[in-house]
C-alpha positions in Angstrom: 0.0 0.0 0.0 2.8 2.5 0.9 4.3 2.0 -2.6 1.1 2.7 -4.4 0.3 5.8 -2.3 3.8 7.1 -3.0 3.4 6.4 -6.7 0.0 8.1 -7.0 1.3 11.1 -5.0 4.4 11.6 -7.2 2.4 11.0 -10.4 -0.2 13.6 -9.6 2.4 16.1 -8.6 4.3 15.6 -11.9 1.0 15.8 -13.9 -0.2 19.0 -12.2 3.0 20.9 -11.5 5.0 20.1 -14.6 2.6 18.8 -17.3 -0.1 21.3 -16.6 2.6 23.8 -15.7 0.9 25.0 -12.6 4.2 26.2 -11.2 4.1 29.0 -13.9 0.3 29.5 -14.2 -0.2 29.3 -10.4 -4.0 28.9 -10.7 -6.3 26.6 -12.6 -10.0 26.4 -11.9 -11.5 23.0 -12.3 -14.9 23.0 -10.5 -15.0 26.4 -8.8 -15.4 27.0 -6.0 -15.4 23.3 -5.0 -12.1 22.1 -6.5 -9.3 24.3 -7.8 -5.6 24.0 -8.5 -3.5 26.5 -6.6 0.3 26.3 -6.6 1.8 26.5 -3.2 5.3 25.5 -2.1 4.9 24.4 1.5 8.0 24.5 3.8 5.9 23.6 6.9 3.8 20.6 7.8 0.6 19.1 6.4 -2.0 21.3 4.8 0.3 24.3 4.8 0.6 24.7 8.5 3.8 26.5 9.7 4.7 27.2 6.1 6.4 30.5 7.0 9.2 28.6 8.8 12.0 26.8 6.9 12.1 23.4 8.6 13.2 21.4 5.6 15.8 19.0 7.1 14.1 18.8 10.5 10.9 17.7 8.9 12.7 15.2 6.6 14.3 13.6 9.6 11.0 13.6 11.5 9.1 12.0 8.6 11.7 9.3 8.1 11.9 8.6 11.8 8.1 8.3 12.2 7.8 6.1 9.1 10.6 3.8 10.3 8.9 3.5 13.7 5.5 2.7 12.2 7.0 0.0 10.0 8.9 -1.7 12.8 5.9 -1.4 15.2 3.5 -3.0 12.7 5.9 -5.9 11.9 6.4 -6.6 15.6 2.8 -6.1 16.9 0.9 -7.4 13.8 -2.7 -6.3 13.5 -5.5 -6.6 11.1 -5.9 -5.4 7.5 -7.1 -2.0 8.6 -4.0 -1.5 10.7 -1.7 -2.4 7.7 -3.8 -0.3 5.4 -3.5 2.7 7.7 0.2 2.2 8.2 0.7 2.0 4.4 -1.2 5.3 3.9 0.8 7.1 6.5 4.2 5.8 5.4 3.6 6.3 1.6 2.3 9.8 2.1 5.2 10.7 4.4 7.9 9.4 2.0 6.1 11.2 -0.9 6.5 14.6 0.9 10.1 13.7 1.9 11.0 13.3 -1.7 9.6 16.8 -2.5 11.6 18.4 0.3 14.8 16.8 -0.8 14.3 17.7 -4.5 12.6 21.1 -4.3 13.3 22.2 -0.7 9.5 22.3 -0.1 6.4 20.2 -0.7 4.4 20.8 -3.8 0.8 21.5 -2.7 -1.8 22.1 -5.4 -5.3 21.0 -4.3 -7.7 23.7 -3.0 -11.3 23.2 -2.0 -13.8 25.8 -0.8 -17.5 25.7 0.0 -20.5 27.6 1.1 -19.1 31.1 0.5 -16.0 30.3 2.6 -12.7 30.6 0.8 -10.1 28.1 1.9 -6.6 29.7 1.8 -4.7 26.4 2.2 -3.6 23.9 -0.5 -2.7 20.3 0.0 -1.8 17.2 -2.0 -2.4 13.4 -2.1 0.3 12.7 0.4 -1.3 15.0 2.9 -4.6 13.2 2.6 -2.9 9.8 2.9 -0.9 10.8 6.1 -4.1 12.2 7.7 -6.2 9.1 7.0 -3.3 6.8 8.0 -2.8 8.5 11.3 -6.6 8.4 12.1 -6.8 4.8 11.1 -3.9 3.8 13.4 -5.5 5.6 16.3 -8.8 3.9 15.7 -7.7 0.3 14.8 -4.3 -0.3 16.5 -4.5 -2.8 19.3 -7.7 -4.5 18.2 -7.7 -8.3 18.0 -4.4 -8.7 19.9 -6.1 -10.4 22.8 -7.7 -13.0 20.6 -4.5 -13.7 18.8 -2.7 -14.2 22.1 -5.4 -16.6 23.3 -5.2 -18.6 20.1 -1.4 -18.8 20.4 -1.5 -20.1 24.0 -0.5 -23.8 24.4 -3.4 -26.2 24.9 -4.2 -27.1 28.4 -3.0 -23.8 29.8 -6.0 -21.8 30.6 -7.4 -19.9 33.6 -5.7 -21.0 36.8 -7.3 -22.2 40.0 -5.7 -21.9 43.4 -3.9 -24.8 44.9 -4.5 -25.8 48.5 -1.3 -23.9 49.4 -2.5 -20.8 47.7 -0.4 -21.2 44.5 -2.2 -21.2 41.1 -2.5 -24.3 39.0 -3.3 -24.8 35.4 -6.1 -26.9 34.0 -3.7 -29.6 33.0 -2.4 -29.9 36.6 -6.0 -29.8 37.9 -7.0 -32.7 35.6 -3.9 -34.7 36.7 -4.6 -34.2 40.4 -7.5 -36.8 40.6 -5.4 -39.4 38.9 -2.6 -38.8 41.3 -5.0 -38.8 44.2 -6.3 -42.3 43.2 -2.9 -43.9 44.0 -3.0 -44.9 47.6 -0.1 -46.0 49.8 0.1 -49.5 51.2 -2.1 -50.0 54.3 -0.6 -51.0 57.6 -0.1 -54.7 57.9 -0.1 -55.3 54.1 3.6 -54.7 53.7 4.7 -57.7 55.9 6.8 -60.4 54.0 5.0 -63.6 53.1 5.6 -66.7 55.3 5.8 -64.8 58.6 3.2 -65.4 61.3 2.0 -63.2 64.0 3.3 -64.7 67.3 0.6 -66.1 69.7 0.5 -65.4 73.4 1.2 -68.4 75.6 -1.6 -69.1 78.1 
């Protein structure tokens, strides 16, 4: 998933910025005011926030660090399809913006949407959308199903424990073995005497 998000992000940026020459035209109206193309070189974070501050290499390092952490965490902890999908969206979008910062010194933002008489001054791109959706997905779906997976992976016979007579817990397997062990009795008194011996009688 991360590869495809990265590919779509870079393809749309090349198509809009270079092929449509938005970097020179600066504005292209598609479905005004709903969807427009507005060229914006973002030196800040997602959706143009903190764009007035040059944080190029700090944001590159931060994006790479977060992406690496997410990949390692997902491989170690596992998770369902939604967790992997969310992680792929986040990592693919983050790497897409990292490539922009390395090549151009800023992220190429070009999507602008306004509605209901309110003009949106911010522009964003496919990578921003992917990072946002991936982060929300990890918050919502991470950690679900881990308890079931651990219970399925537990060895058979080891379940909820019951207290021993001495206060120490025992497993089900030990509890089942206890009656069999209790059925073995020790020799009664008088049955362990060697054969051929007689009890002495009292002389009267």
